[in-house]
Backbone of each chain as ProteinMPNN parsed JSONL, in Angstrom:
{"seq_chain_A": "XXXXXXXXXXXXXXXXXXXXXXXXXXXXXXXXXXXXXXXXXXXXXXXXXXXXXXXXXXXXXXXXXXXXXXXXXXXXXXXXXXXXXXXXXXXXXXXXXXXXXXXXXXXXXXXXXXXXXXXXXXXXXXXXXX", "coords_chain_A": {"N_chain_A": [[57.894, 173.508, 66.819], [60.572, 174.944, 68.929], [59.946, 175.012, 72.204], [60.451, 176.8, 75.647], [59.715, 176.777, 78.745], [59.047, 178.781, 81.71], [58.48, 178.53, 85.278], [57.502, 180.611, 87.823], [55.783, 180.108, 90.23], [54.554, 178.659, 92.692], [52.986, 175.606, 93.513], [49.424, 174.975, 94.186], [49.048, 177.641, 94.843], [48.392, 180.082, 93.24], [47.317, 179.779, 90.56], [49.309, 179.34, 88.504], [51.043, 176.836, 88.206], [49.395, 175.167, 87.495], [48.547, 175.947, 84.774], [50.868, 176.123, 83.69], [51.279, 173.574, 83.319], [49.35, 172.299, 81.939], [49.667, 173.871, 79.487], [52.095, 172.865, 78.845], [51.71, 170.267, 78.081], [49.662, 170.536, 76.159], [51.01, 171.744, 74.022], [52.97, 169.755, 73.685], [51.055, 167.728, 72.695], [50.215, 168.934, 70.42], [52.54, 168.493, 69.218], [55.027, 169.977, 69.388], [58.322, 170.607, 70.39], [59.482, 170.304, 73.485], [61.844, 172.358, 75.139], [63.098, 172.845, 77.524], [61.727, 172.885, 81.115], [61.867, 175.252, 83.157], [61.895, 176.016, 86.845], [61.817, 178.409, 88.858], [62.189, 180.614, 91.29], [59.275, 180.835, 93.952], [58.309, 178.584, 92.412], [60.168, 176.548, 92.302], [59.013, 174.938, 94.374], [57.262, 172.968, 93.048], [58.914, 170.816, 92.84], [58.947, 169.158, 94.586], [58.887, 165.819, 96.202], [57.528, 165.174, 98.399], [54.836, 166.1, 98.988], [51.559, 165.625, 99.454], [48.392, 165.919, 98.691], [44.793, 165.985, 99.337], [43.162, 163.068, 98.287], [41.168, 163.626, 96.709], [42.117, 165.57, 95.136], [44.268, 167.006, 92.739], [47.58, 166.164, 92.313], [50.189, 168.046, 91.967], [53.062, 167.966, 91.532], [53.523, 165.394, 91.318], [52.235, 165.181, 88.633], [54.118, 166.8, 87.35], [55.806, 165.171, 87.21], [54.997, 162.4, 85.778], [54.577, 163.518, 83.447], [56.994, 164.165, 82.502], [58.621, 162.203, 82.617], [57.058, 160.671, 80.439], [57.37, 162.299, 78.337], [60.344, 162.447, 78.118], [61.146, 164.847, 79.363], [62.957, 167.999, 80.009], [63.329, 168.978, 83.165], [64.073, 171.617, 85.089], [65.641, 172.745, 88.007], [66.099, 175.804, 89.794], [68.942, 176.264, 91.56], [69.65, 178.148, 93.861], [67.148, 179.313, 94.596], [66.138, 176.795, 95.277], [67.626, 176.146, 97.613], [67.162, 178.005, 99.339], [64.424, 177.463, 99.827], [64.301, 174.684, 100.781], [64.748, 172.523, 98.858], [65.976, 169.862, 97.754], [68.203, 167.427, 96.177], [69.956, 164.543, 96.499], [72.709, 164.578, 96.479], [72.986, 167.574, 97.015], [71.92, 167.622, 99.328], [73.716, 166.007, 100.93], [75.894, 167.462, 100.444], [75.137, 169.748, 102.194], [75.154, 168.883, 104.422], [72.538, 167.587, 105.348], [69.868, 165.5, 106.432], [67.999, 164.673, 104.898], [66.474, 164.17, 101.458], [64.142, 165.828, 99.33], [63.691, 165.723, 96.363], [61.479, 165.349, 93.547], [61.11, 163.043, 91.289], [62.531, 163.18, 88.131], [62.859, 165.539, 88.09], [65.713, 168.136, 87.858], [68.491, 169.543, 89.573], [70.08, 172.611, 88.876], [71.737, 175.501, 87.535], [71.172, 178.723, 86.99], [72.072, 179.672, 84.424], [70.925, 177.216, 82.688], [68.349, 178.665, 82.353], [69.038, 180.636, 80.73], [70.257, 179.275, 78.783], [68.024, 178.049, 77.519], [66.488, 180.172, 76.853], [67.79, 181.272, 74.935], [68.226, 178.753, 72.949], [65.501, 178.215, 72.608], [62.532, 178.704, 70.272], [60.385, 180.08, 71.277], [59.863, 181.443, 74.928], [57.783, 180.68, 77.116], [56.544, 182.299, 80.408], [55.38, 181.551, 83.079], [53.462, 182.664, 86.277], [53.304, 184.297, 89.418]], "CA_chain_A": [[58.776, 174.697, 67.244], [61.226, 174.62, 69.949], [59.561, 176.02, 73.258], [60.617, 176.027, 77.01], [58.762, 177.029, 79.768], [59.431, 179.178, 83.006], [57.224, 178.72, 86.407], [57.875, 181.227, 89.158], [55.105, 180.283, 91.435], [54.378, 177.271, 93.589], [51.559, 174.871, 93.484], [48.283, 175.359, 94.955], [48.962, 179.166, 95.086], [46.908, 180.666, 92.382], [47.183, 178.801, 89.043], [50.377, 179.492, 87.621], [51.644, 175.741, 87.953], [48.266, 174.102, 86.551], [48.475, 176.601, 83.822], [51.844, 175.957, 83.141], [51.426, 172.033, 83.152], [48.28, 172.147, 80.795], [50.104, 174.621, 78.26], [53.043, 171.995, 78.428], [50.982, 169.129, 77.778], [48.987, 171.157, 74.872], [52.066, 171.806, 73.321], [53.55, 168.277, 73.372], [50.291, 167.084, 72.129], [50.373, 169.656, 69.137], [53.731, 168.309, 68.354], [55.794, 170.883, 69.333], [59.396, 170.148, 71.329], [59.747, 171.324, 74.747], [63.436, 172.021, 75.234], [63.383, 172.721, 78.769], [61.132, 173.597, 81.755], [62.589, 175.862, 84.064], [61.353, 176.182, 87.745], [62.411, 179.564, 89.329], [61.417, 181.467, 92.641], [58.529, 179.812, 94.435], [58.247, 177.372, 91.229], [60.837, 175.362, 92.859], [58.114, 173.871, 95.429], [56.653, 172.26, 92.226], [60.028, 169.602, 92.683], [58.89, 168.358, 96.19], [58.074, 164.629, 96.209], [56.77, 164.617, 99.483], [53.743, 166.596, 98.955], [50.384, 164.595, 99.864], [47.21, 166.554, 98.607], [44.045, 165.177, 99.413], [43.01, 161.956, 97.347], [40.362, 164.008, 95.438], [42.922, 166.935, 94.295], [45.517, 166.726, 91.831], [49.162, 166.37, 92.764], [50.819, 168.752, 91.014], [54.519, 167.57, 91.409], [53.423, 164.049, 90.714], [51.61, 165.436, 87.445], [54.779, 167.067, 86.235], [56.939, 163.751, 87.204], [54.471, 161.793, 85.087], [54.676, 164.143, 82.102], [58.384, 164.321, 82.196], [58.667, 160.331, 82.147], [56.279, 160.054, 79.141], [57.89, 162.757, 77.031], [61.281, 162.694, 78.284], [61.14, 166.404, 79.546], [64.073, 168.198, 80.927], [62.983, 169.813, 84.035], [65.668, 172.074, 85.764], [65.405, 173.75, 89.496], [67.213, 176.531, 90.094], [69.6, 175.705, 92.728], [69.901, 179.094, 94.704], [66.027, 179.171, 94.625], [65.884, 175.519, 96.103], [68.476, 176.022, 98.667], [66.503, 178.992, 100.068], [63.122, 176.585, 100.354], [64.624, 173.526, 101.303], [64.336, 171.539, 97.88], [67.241, 169.145, 97.987], [68.533, 166.638, 95.795], [70.585, 163.549, 97.302], [74.042, 165.263, 96.613], [73.018, 168.787, 97.664], [71.514, 167.382, 100.714], [74.766, 165.506, 101.381], [76.728, 168.667, 100.395], [74.749, 170.667, 103.222], [75.015, 168.249, 105.778], [71.485, 167.319, 105.768], [69.791, 164.296, 106.882], [67.084, 164.436, 103.649], [66.399, 165.027, 100.582], [63.067, 165.273, 98.632], [63.344, 166.148, 95.043], [60.696, 164.32, 92.84], [61.408, 162.212, 90.002], [62.244, 164.157, 86.745], [63.497, 167.197, 88.52], [67.019, 168.131, 88.527], [68.987, 170.985, 90.254], [70.879, 173.122, 88.482], [71.912, 176.908, 87.703], [70.208, 180.159, 85.994], [72.331, 179.695, 82.889], [70.146, 176.686, 82.172], [67.392, 179.344, 81.862], [69.875, 181.606, 79.788], [70.333, 178.508, 77.32], [66.518, 177.94, 77.054], [65.995, 181.476, 76.077], [68.453, 181.208, 73.573], [67.814, 177.868, 71.973], [64.118, 178.092, 72.151], [61.783, 179.702, 69.327], [59.429, 180.91, 72.372], [59.875, 181.188, 76.013], [56.83, 181.511, 77.719], [56.623, 182.541, 81.539], [53.943, 181.633, 84.089], [53.831, 182.866, 87.685], [52.165, 185.065, 90.352]], "C_chain_A": [[59.33, 174.294, 68.683], [60.533, 175.56, 71.262], [60.023, 175.827, 74.669], [59.785, 177.187, 77.677], [59.409, 177.7, 81.224], [58.651, 179.235, 83.972], [58.074, 179.339, 87.395], [56.896, 181.169, 90.215], [54.927, 178.978, 92.032], [53.097, 176.616, 93.054], [50.722, 175.077, 94.397], [48.482, 176.857, 95.444], [48.026, 179.84, 94.561], [46.635, 179.513, 91.203], [47.969, 178.453, 88.165], [50.832, 177.827, 87.404], [50.587, 175.154, 87.125], [48.373, 174.616, 85.304], [49.422, 176.208, 82.821], [52.06, 174.442, 82.73], [50.514, 171.852, 81.929], [48.939, 172.632, 79.432], [51.365, 173.807, 77.708], [52.663, 171.075, 77.685], [50.428, 169.623, 76.251], [50.274, 171.05, 73.726], [52.823, 170.659, 72.885], [52.173, 167.563, 72.203], [50.069, 167.775, 70.608], [51.706, 169.314, 68.313], [55.08, 168.808, 68.675], [57.151, 170.193, 70.35], [59.377, 171.064, 72.375], [61.134, 170.954, 74.913], [63.711, 171.958, 76.556], [61.927, 173.613, 79.748], [61.835, 173.847, 83.222], [62.037, 176.116, 85.724], [62.164, 177.22, 88.707], [61.686, 180.179, 90.554], [60.742, 180.236, 93.299], [58.175, 178.565, 93.577], [59.099, 176.574, 91.393], [60.094, 174.437, 93.59], [57.444, 172.901, 94.292], [57.501, 170.626, 92.278], [59.729, 168.856, 93.966], [58.124, 166.46, 95.864], [57.398, 164.353, 97.587], [55.562, 165.165, 99.974], [52.48, 165.452, 98.728], [49.295, 165.242, 99.925], [46.448, 165.44, 98.89], [43.783, 164.254, 98.14], [41.863, 162.688, 96.149], [41.051, 164.937, 94.592], [43.783, 166.142, 93.608], [46.758, 166.961, 92.461], [49.805, 166.62, 91.895], [52.088, 168.394, 90.755], [54.406, 166.346, 90.95], [53.146, 164.033, 89.182], [53.141, 165.504, 86.466], [56.104, 165.954, 86.178], [56.587, 162.925, 85.941], [54.767, 162.257, 83.556], [56.114, 164.054, 81.538], [58.793, 162.844, 81.891], [57.974, 159.906, 80.846], [56.914, 160.764, 78.178], [59.174, 163.254, 77.394], [61.956, 164.302, 78.478], [62.342, 166.505, 80.084], [63.71, 169.328, 81.636], [63.658, 170.24, 85.114], [64.902, 173.083, 86.793], [66.47, 174.501, 89.734], [67.496, 176.44, 91.474], [69.792, 176.939, 94.035], [68.339, 179.298, 95.444], [65.475, 178.081, 95.417], [66.615, 175.653, 96.981], [67.476, 176.489, 99.852], [65.022, 178.039, 100.757], [63.246, 175.142, 100.605], [64.4, 172.106, 100.203], [65.962, 170.881, 97.58], [67.56, 168.0, 97.564], [69.61, 165.675, 96.68], [72.094, 164.386, 97.444], [74.089, 166.853, 96.972], [72.637, 168.553, 99.194], [72.854, 166.989, 101.59], [75.704, 166.841, 101.472], [76.754, 169.49, 101.745], [74.877, 170.105, 104.548], [73.668, 167.874, 106.381], [70.847, 165.949, 106.069], [68.416, 163.844, 105.957], [67.233, 164.681, 102.67], [64.947, 165.038, 100.017], [62.525, 166.07, 97.184], [62.534, 164.814, 94.486], [61.444, 163.955, 91.322], [61.406, 163.076, 88.844], [62.848, 165.019, 86.575], [65.002, 167.249, 88.399], [67.371, 169.506, 88.853], [70.127, 171.496, 89.522], [71.074, 174.517, 88.397], [70.942, 177.687, 86.633], [71.206, 179.949, 84.892], [71.626, 178.478, 82.183], [68.659, 177.56, 81.573], [67.67, 180.317, 80.429], [69.996, 180.701, 78.224], [69.011, 178.353, 76.753], [66.14, 179.051, 76.485], [66.774, 181.31, 74.59], [68.36, 179.966, 72.78], [66.325, 177.653, 71.694], [63.945, 179.116, 70.964], [61.056, 180.527, 70.376], [59.664, 180.248, 73.889], [58.708, 181.654, 76.757], [56.929, 181.233, 79.572], [55.358, 182.376, 82.34], [54.152, 181.737, 85.58], [52.665, 183.802, 88.21], [51.97, 186.615, 89.905]], "O_chain_A": [[58.75, 173.528, 69.452], [60.646, 176.786, 71.22], [60.03, 174.649, 75.026], [59.347, 178.223, 77.177], [60.283, 177.044, 81.792], [57.808, 180.111, 83.776], [59.126, 178.845, 87.803], [56.974, 182.003, 91.117], [55.5, 178.133, 91.344], [52.33, 177.142, 92.248], [51.15, 175.382, 95.511], [47.99, 177.16, 96.531], [46.997, 180.2, 95.132], [45.807, 178.602, 91.176], [47.776, 177.638, 87.263], [50.98, 177.56, 86.211], [50.907, 174.646, 86.05], [48.304, 173.73, 84.452], [49.21, 175.99, 81.628], [52.917, 174.128, 81.905], [50.958, 171.258, 80.947], [48.819, 171.967, 78.403], [51.737, 173.894, 76.537], [53.196, 170.945, 76.583], [50.831, 169.025, 75.253], [50.304, 170.296, 72.753], [53.29, 170.619, 71.746], [52.41, 167.025, 71.122], [49.746, 167.031, 69.682], [51.961, 169.672, 67.163], [56.112, 168.23, 68.333], [56.849, 169.227, 71.051], [59.285, 172.288, 72.285], [61.621, 169.824, 74.883], [64.517, 171.104, 76.927], [61.294, 174.582, 79.332], [62.205, 173.047, 84.082], [61.297, 177.053, 85.426], [63.156, 176.789, 89.297], [60.457, 180.113, 90.59], [61.183, 179.087, 93.332], [57.751, 177.561, 94.149], [59.013, 175.613, 90.628], [60.378, 173.24, 93.544], [57.026, 171.863, 94.805], [56.993, 169.565, 91.914], [60.431, 167.888, 94.258], [57.027, 166.173, 95.385], [56.766, 163.314, 97.78], [55.146, 164.902, 101.102], [52.549, 164.554, 97.889], [48.862, 165.378, 101.07], [46.854, 164.279, 98.839], [44.156, 164.648, 97.035], [41.776, 162.326, 94.976], [40.675, 165.131, 93.437], [44.028, 164.947, 93.77], [46.931, 167.977, 93.134], [50.134, 165.819, 91.021], [52.366, 168.495, 89.56], [55.221, 166.055, 90.075], [53.628, 163.157, 88.465], [53.431, 164.843, 85.469], [57.049, 165.917, 85.39], [57.455, 162.676, 85.105], [55.117, 161.492, 82.656], [56.37, 163.9, 80.344], [59.294, 162.531, 80.811], [58.308, 158.879, 80.256], [57.144, 160.174, 77.123], [59.378, 164.434, 77.109], [62.942, 164.78, 77.916], [62.918, 165.541, 80.588], [63.687, 170.454, 81.139], [63.895, 169.48, 86.054], [63.985, 173.878, 86.587], [67.611, 174.061, 89.876], [66.678, 176.499, 92.392], [70.082, 176.519, 95.155], [68.264, 179.427, 96.666], [64.506, 178.262, 96.155], [66.118, 174.835, 97.754], [67.083, 175.866, 100.839], [64.714, 178.008, 101.948], [62.23, 174.448, 100.624], [64.018, 170.991, 100.558], [66.92, 171.564, 97.216], [67.323, 167.137, 98.41], [70.098, 166.251, 97.653], [72.481, 164.757, 98.552], [75.185, 167.364, 97.203], [73.052, 169.268, 100.107], [73.086, 167.487, 102.692], [76.187, 167.184, 102.551], [77.767, 169.861, 102.339], [74.736, 170.73, 105.599], [73.509, 167.81, 107.6], [71.688, 165.082, 105.833], [67.821, 162.804, 106.236], [68.142, 165.488, 102.476], [64.408, 163.973, 100.316], [61.499, 166.708, 96.948], [62.762, 163.643, 94.789], [62.146, 164.628, 90.568], [60.382, 163.689, 88.543], [63.358, 165.453, 85.542], [65.584, 166.288, 88.902], [66.71, 170.483, 88.499], [71.161, 170.828, 89.533], [70.501, 175.045, 89.35], [70.211, 177.254, 85.742], [70.512, 180.42, 83.991], [71.661, 178.592, 80.958], [68.021, 177.192, 80.586], [66.927, 180.614, 79.493], [69.898, 181.115, 77.069], [68.858, 178.516, 75.542], [65.386, 178.942, 75.518], [66.298, 181.252, 73.456], [68.446, 180.262, 71.589], [65.934, 177.018, 70.714], [64.721, 180.019, 70.65], [61.176, 181.748, 70.277], [59.677, 179.042, 74.138], [58.574, 182.845, 77.037], [57.319, 180.152, 80.015], [54.387, 183.113, 82.167], [54.948, 180.975, 86.13], [51.556, 184.026, 87.723], [51.162, 187.331, 90.496]]}, "seq_chain_B": "XXXXXXXXXXXXXXXXXXXXXXXXXXXXXXXXXXXXXXXXXXXXXXXXXXXXXXXXXXXXXXXXXXXXXXXXXXXXXXXXXXXXXXXXXXXXXXXXXXXX", "coords_chain_B": {"N_chain_B": [[56.869, 193.974, 65.053], [54.913, 191.218, 66.384], [53.171, 191.157, 69.231], [52.429, 188.452, 71.958], [50.811, 189.273, 74.177], [50.266, 187.921, 77.639], [47.84, 187.96, 80.427], [47.064, 187.672, 83.634], [45.934, 188.437, 85.919], [43.002, 189.857, 87.754], [41.236, 192.794, 86.383], [40.443, 194.296, 88.398], [41.901, 194.009, 90.496], [44.515, 194.25, 89.954], [46.597, 196.454, 88.175], [47.795, 195.262, 86.1], [46.662, 194.616, 83.279], [45.783, 197.072, 82.581], [48.423, 198.438, 81.964], [49.352, 196.774, 80.315], [47.55, 196.903, 78.204], [48.133, 199.53, 77.54], [50.562, 199.738, 76.412], [50.544, 197.683, 74.065], [51.201, 196.885, 70.948], [49.867, 197.737, 67.51], [48.559, 194.896, 66.058], [49.173, 192.788, 68.082], [48.232, 190.598, 70.343], [46.334, 190.212, 73.059], [45.953, 188.044, 75.619], [44.112, 186.354, 77.871], [44.346, 185.122, 80.713], [43.739, 182.706, 83.762], [43.168, 184.693, 86.285], [42.666, 186.721, 85.104], [40.675, 186.516, 83.432], [38.585, 187.947, 84.14], [38.408, 190.411, 82.933], [37.399, 189.967, 80.424], [34.898, 190.173, 80.189], [31.184, 191.563, 80.445], [29.894, 194.544, 81.095], [31.255, 196.342, 82.85], [34.012, 199.057, 83.232], [36.208, 198.329, 81.92], [35.406, 196.657, 80.114], [34.25, 198.479, 77.94], [36.867, 199.851, 77.707], [38.142, 197.463, 76.106], [36.768, 197.221, 73.649], [36.737, 199.981, 72.854], [39.597, 199.375, 71.724], [41.688, 199.409, 69.129], [43.216, 197.685, 66.512], [44.284, 195.941, 68.275], [44.051, 192.453, 69.017], [41.814, 190.26, 71.073], [41.756, 187.734, 73.282], [40.651, 184.535, 75.273], [41.034, 182.55, 77.905], [39.482, 179.61, 77.454], [38.798, 177.485, 79.302], [39.427, 178.791, 81.819], [37.64, 180.701, 82.105], [35.376, 178.979, 82.207], [35.509, 177.984, 84.647], [35.178, 179.728, 86.52], [32.633, 180.067, 86.294], [31.993, 182.24, 83.902], [31.361, 181.981, 81.282], [28.414, 182.909, 80.427], [28.793, 185.891, 80.261], [30.183, 186.552, 78.64], [32.162, 189.258, 76.826], [31.52, 190.809, 73.43], [33.245, 190.477, 70.766], [35.636, 189.152, 71.894], [37.783, 186.21, 71.462], [37.363, 183.011, 72.291], [39.555, 180.491, 73.27], [41.31, 177.252, 73.794], [43.584, 175.222, 75.666], [44.952, 174.233, 73.426], [44.555, 176.189, 71.714], [45.825, 178.322, 72.571], [48.437, 177.663, 72.818], [48.808, 177.457, 69.932], [48.608, 180.344, 69.437], [50.731, 181.319, 70.83], [52.761, 180.227, 68.924], [52.082, 181.85, 66.726], [52.722, 184.33, 66.975], [55.302, 186.642, 67.313], [56.797, 186.491, 69.65], [56.571, 185.969, 73.521], [55.2, 187.839, 76.063], [54.861, 187.86, 79.518], [52.499, 189.432, 81.604], [52.963, 189.549, 84.974]], "CA_chain_B": [[56.841, 192.524, 65.695], [53.855, 190.767, 66.841], [53.648, 190.082, 70.615], [51.559, 187.886, 72.449], [50.808, 189.185, 75.811], [49.254, 187.251, 78.675], [47.328, 188.839, 81.202], [46.644, 186.675, 84.497], [45.265, 189.188, 87.11], [41.773, 190.416, 87.465], [41.774, 194.039, 86.204], [39.798, 194.649, 89.559], [42.99, 193.348, 91.471], [45.857, 194.689, 89.386], [46.861, 197.109, 86.955], [48.717, 194.962, 84.691], [45.863, 194.764, 82.154], [45.962, 198.645, 81.952], [49.451, 198.655, 81.699], [49.351, 195.89, 79.061], [46.661, 197.704, 77.045], [48.518, 201.135, 77.08], [51.797, 199.451, 75.591], [50.585, 196.96, 72.991], [51.023, 197.684, 69.619], [49.019, 197.112, 66.441], [49.022, 193.701, 65.369], [49.616, 191.82, 69.271], [47.054, 189.874, 70.739], [46.106, 190.072, 74.691], [45.38, 186.594, 75.966], [43.359, 186.798, 79.317], [44.17, 183.864, 81.341], [43.657, 182.759, 85.196], [42.078, 185.758, 86.817], [42.516, 187.65, 83.648], [39.505, 186.405, 82.701], [37.289, 188.848, 84.485], [38.47, 191.326, 82.05], [36.637, 189.562, 79.242], [33.235, 189.648, 80.915], [30.58, 192.844, 80.34], [29.296, 195.362, 82.466], [32.334, 197.476, 83.84], [34.663, 200.241, 82.254], [37.302, 197.338, 81.279], [34.951, 196.052, 78.549], [34.543, 199.472, 77.41], [38.432, 199.901, 77.152], [38.403, 196.422, 75.099], [35.757, 197.729, 72.903], [37.453, 200.777, 71.837], [41.111, 199.179, 71.538], [41.766, 199.101, 67.951], [44.533, 196.959, 66.352], [44.872, 194.745, 69.229], [43.156, 191.399, 69.198], [41.714, 189.671, 72.3], [41.108, 186.399, 73.341], [40.344, 184.358, 76.385], [41.479, 180.787, 77.943], [37.976, 179.012, 77.767], [38.939, 176.652, 80.609], [39.586, 179.425, 82.982], [36.34, 181.59, 82.161], [34.34, 178.494, 82.54], [36.005, 177.553, 85.857], [34.639, 180.817, 87.443], [31.129, 180.468, 85.804], [31.594, 183.363, 83.458], [30.945, 181.943, 80.01], [27.288, 183.582, 79.588], [29.154, 187.201, 80.733], [31.743, 187.088, 77.708], [31.845, 190.268, 75.967], [31.783, 190.82, 72.337], [34.9, 190.428, 69.892], [37.004, 188.092, 72.711], [38.027, 184.947, 70.888], [37.695, 181.929, 73.221], [40.728, 179.495, 73.056], [41.493, 176.328, 74.852], [45.216, 175.272, 75.538], [45.51, 173.888, 72.306], [44.706, 177.182, 70.962], [46.974, 179.034, 73.681], [49.766, 176.871, 72.071], [48.717, 178.227, 68.722], [48.636, 181.8, 69.489], [52.182, 181.342, 70.894], [53.426, 179.929, 67.637], [51.586, 182.736, 65.495], [53.324, 185.65, 67.29], [56.852, 186.376, 67.77], [57.513, 186.415, 71.361], [55.368, 186.594, 74.462], [55.245, 188.89, 77.093], [53.487, 187.291, 80.557], [52.396, 190.135, 82.689], [52.693, 188.614, 86.096]], "C_chain_B": [[55.57, 192.553, 66.554], [53.827, 190.212, 67.949], [52.434, 189.475, 70.924], [51.603, 187.99, 73.808], [49.537, 188.351, 76.484], [48.926, 187.943, 80.037], [46.643, 187.692, 82.603], [45.83, 186.967, 85.875], [44.129, 189.711, 86.744], [42.107, 192.045, 87.213], [41.157, 194.956, 87.361], [40.696, 194.684, 91.038], [44.412, 194.067, 91.395], [45.692, 195.401, 88.462], [47.385, 196.667, 85.907], [47.738, 194.6, 83.086], [46.033, 196.449, 81.628], [47.12, 199.126, 81.272], [49.971, 198.032, 80.253], [49.039, 196.867, 77.689], [47.264, 198.806, 76.619], [49.966, 200.665, 76.269], [51.638, 198.201, 74.391], [50.574, 197.616, 72.019], [50.028, 196.929, 68.694], [49.594, 195.732, 66.089], [49.321, 192.599, 66.62], [48.202, 191.615, 69.362], [47.519, 189.795, 72.484], [45.446, 188.776, 74.851], [45.157, 186.709, 77.408], [43.286, 185.429, 79.695], [44.028, 183.993, 83.221], [42.577, 183.706, 85.576], [42.031, 186.849, 86.128], [41.324, 187.623, 82.802], [38.225, 187.076, 82.817], [37.496, 190.242, 83.558], [37.646, 191.237, 80.764], [35.346, 189.372, 79.434], [32.569, 191.328, 80.557], [30.468, 193.22, 81.476], [30.164, 196.28, 83.434], [32.973, 198.149, 82.751], [35.569, 199.407, 81.633], [36.712, 197.094, 79.876], [35.081, 197.183, 77.754], [35.861, 199.606, 76.684], [38.446, 198.477, 75.988], [37.831, 196.96, 74.109], [36.263, 198.696, 72.222], [39.101, 200.822, 71.408], [40.984, 199.134, 70.075], [43.19, 198.955, 67.525], [44.927, 196.268, 67.151], [43.744, 193.783, 69.149], [43.142, 190.883, 70.604], [41.578, 188.282, 72.495], [41.346, 185.956, 74.758], [40.559, 182.924, 76.638], [39.952, 180.378, 78.572], [37.955, 178.203, 79.442], [38.93, 177.313, 81.864], [38.281, 180.256, 82.967], [35.386, 180.426, 82.63], [34.577, 177.934, 84.315], [35.407, 178.391, 86.874], [33.092, 180.997, 86.893], [30.979, 181.783, 85.091], [31.079, 183.354, 81.822], [30.079, 182.632, 79.531], [28.034, 185.141, 80.071], [29.964, 187.369, 79.388], [31.2, 188.544, 76.801], [32.143, 189.911, 74.408], [33.234, 190.717, 71.734], [36.097, 189.816, 70.631], [36.889, 187.256, 72.192], [38.703, 184.014, 72.208], [38.516, 180.959, 72.911], [40.954, 178.362, 74.305], [43.178, 176.104, 74.977], [45.782, 174.918, 74.313], [45.732, 175.485, 71.537], [45.751, 178.27, 71.58], [48.168, 178.702, 73.042], [49.754, 177.604, 70.603], [49.02, 179.605, 68.913], [50.28, 182.001, 69.843], [53.329, 181.227, 69.767], [53.116, 181.223, 66.652], [52.309, 183.939, 65.754], [54.978, 185.495, 67.492], [57.558, 186.538, 69.0], [56.295, 186.54, 72.114], [55.695, 186.917, 75.354], [54.217, 188.454, 78.288], [53.875, 188.468, 81.425], [51.684, 189.678, 83.876], [52.543, 189.817, 87.313]], "O_chain_B": [[55.185, 193.501, 67.24], [54.246, 189.064, 68.097], [51.412, 189.81, 70.326], [52.167, 187.208, 74.572], [48.379, 188.178, 76.104], [49.842, 188.462, 80.674], [45.697, 186.959, 82.315], [45.291, 186.172, 86.645], [43.994, 190.078, 85.577], [43.092, 192.553, 87.75], [41.308, 196.178, 87.332], [40.411, 195.126, 92.151], [45.183, 194.371, 92.306], [44.708, 195.206, 87.748], [47.526, 197.328, 84.879], [48.27, 194.382, 81.998], [46.344, 196.846, 80.505], [47.11, 199.92, 80.331], [50.69, 198.542, 79.393], [49.691, 197.32, 76.748], [47.077, 199.189, 75.464], [50.368, 201.475, 75.433], [52.675, 197.821, 73.846], [50.095, 198.748, 71.949], [49.493, 195.85, 68.946], [50.78, 195.475, 65.881], [49.715, 191.499, 66.234], [47.275, 192.162, 68.765], [48.59, 189.463, 72.991], [44.43, 188.495, 74.214], [46.052, 187.17, 78.117], [42.466, 184.631, 79.24], [44.167, 185.038, 83.857], [41.385, 183.593, 85.289], [41.422, 187.859, 86.481], [41.002, 188.337, 81.853], [37.209, 186.997, 82.126], [36.599, 191.085, 83.587], [37.27, 192.226, 80.136], [34.707, 188.473, 78.887], [33.373, 192.249, 80.417], [30.738, 192.687, 82.553], [29.815, 196.792, 84.498], [32.67, 197.969, 81.571], [35.813, 199.831, 80.504], [37.285, 197.256, 78.798], [35.916, 197.127, 76.851], [36.027, 199.521, 75.467], [38.892, 198.777, 74.88], [38.73, 197.346, 73.363], [36.353, 198.541, 71.004], [39.73, 201.78, 70.957], [39.874, 198.704, 69.758], [44.132, 199.663, 67.88], [46.042, 195.789, 66.947], [42.584, 194.189, 69.202], [44.141, 190.964, 71.32], [41.165, 187.689, 71.498], [42.043, 186.648, 75.5], [40.324, 182.101, 75.754], [39.433, 180.663, 79.651], [37.219, 178.414, 80.406], [38.555, 176.745, 82.89], [37.861, 180.476, 84.103], [34.542, 180.773, 83.456], [33.63, 177.54, 84.995], [35.125, 177.931, 87.981], [32.467, 182.037, 87.1], [30.053, 182.518, 85.436], [30.576, 184.306, 81.224], [30.296, 183.158, 78.439], [26.979, 185.695, 80.381], [30.384, 188.503, 79.158], [30.099, 188.738, 76.287], [32.845, 188.949, 74.096], [34.242, 190.917, 72.412], [37.258, 189.876, 70.227], [35.689, 186.992, 72.118], [39.765, 184.086, 72.826], [38.046, 180.357, 71.946], [40.794, 178.6, 75.502], [43.937, 176.849, 74.358], [46.95, 175.204, 74.054], [46.752, 175.865, 70.962], [46.409, 178.99, 70.829], [48.926, 179.621, 72.732], [50.718, 178.28, 70.244], [50.021, 179.93, 68.274], [50.98, 182.764, 69.176], [54.392, 181.841, 69.68], [53.977, 181.537, 65.83], [52.558, 184.65, 64.78], [55.646, 184.494, 67.747], [58.766, 186.69, 69.186], [55.241, 187.016, 71.694], [56.69, 186.334, 75.783], [53.002, 188.61, 78.169], [54.993, 188.666, 81.902], [50.481, 189.455, 84.016], [52.305, 189.492, 88.476]]}, "name": "protein", "num_of_chains": 2, "seq": "XXXXXXXXXXXXXXXXXXXXXXXXXXXXXXXXXXXXXXXXXXXXXXXXXXXXXXXXXXXXXXXXXXXXXXXXXXXXXXXXXXXXXXXXXXXXXXXXXXXXXXXXXXXXXXXXXXXXXXXXXXXXXXXXXXXXXXXXXXXXXXXXXXXXXXXXXXXXXXXXXXXXXXXXXXXXXXXXXXXXXXXXXXXXXXXXXXXXXXXXXXXXXXXXXXXXXXXXXXXXXXXXXXXXXX"}
């Protein structure tokens, strides 16, 4: 089955990012296709590569990047939500005249149309959030 | 249409569980995840509501129940699932409604 995931909550806030990650992993393990993981609202904070949690804690952003690499996941960050929260890829940082970018490997910045497409193309859309 | 409802807030913190229970139709399943697992325990008014709800199935995410030390307080009639079981519930229902 084709499944898409929407994440509306930032990492280390409540539990939504963890649940979304564990669900995605389990869906892949069960042989389902993950069409897209869409990060919206505070969920875009999952996409920073500059988070440095304590060594005995999980690194949620890095977990997503690793899962994406292993499974060729399409992880999309909402551009409007990302700009408000300072999540930048090199192109956006340059366009905004900023001195740095921070997007983690495996994430890409795009628009809400990607969420709509995920909803249309997938058999199920599962939303995780606050 | 059989829906899978997910509730992720404690019924003592938010009214999403009550709203969900009030709107869920026969044949649907309510899956309690994250702090929503508190609704799956015994000894309070919410447990009575679950006991009296007919036509609706209840499930709880085991890892979240364990993370809160609540395995021993699980009410009767609630199925414990792991993440794999969560995925199966998603595929077995026509759509998923997340009560956030």
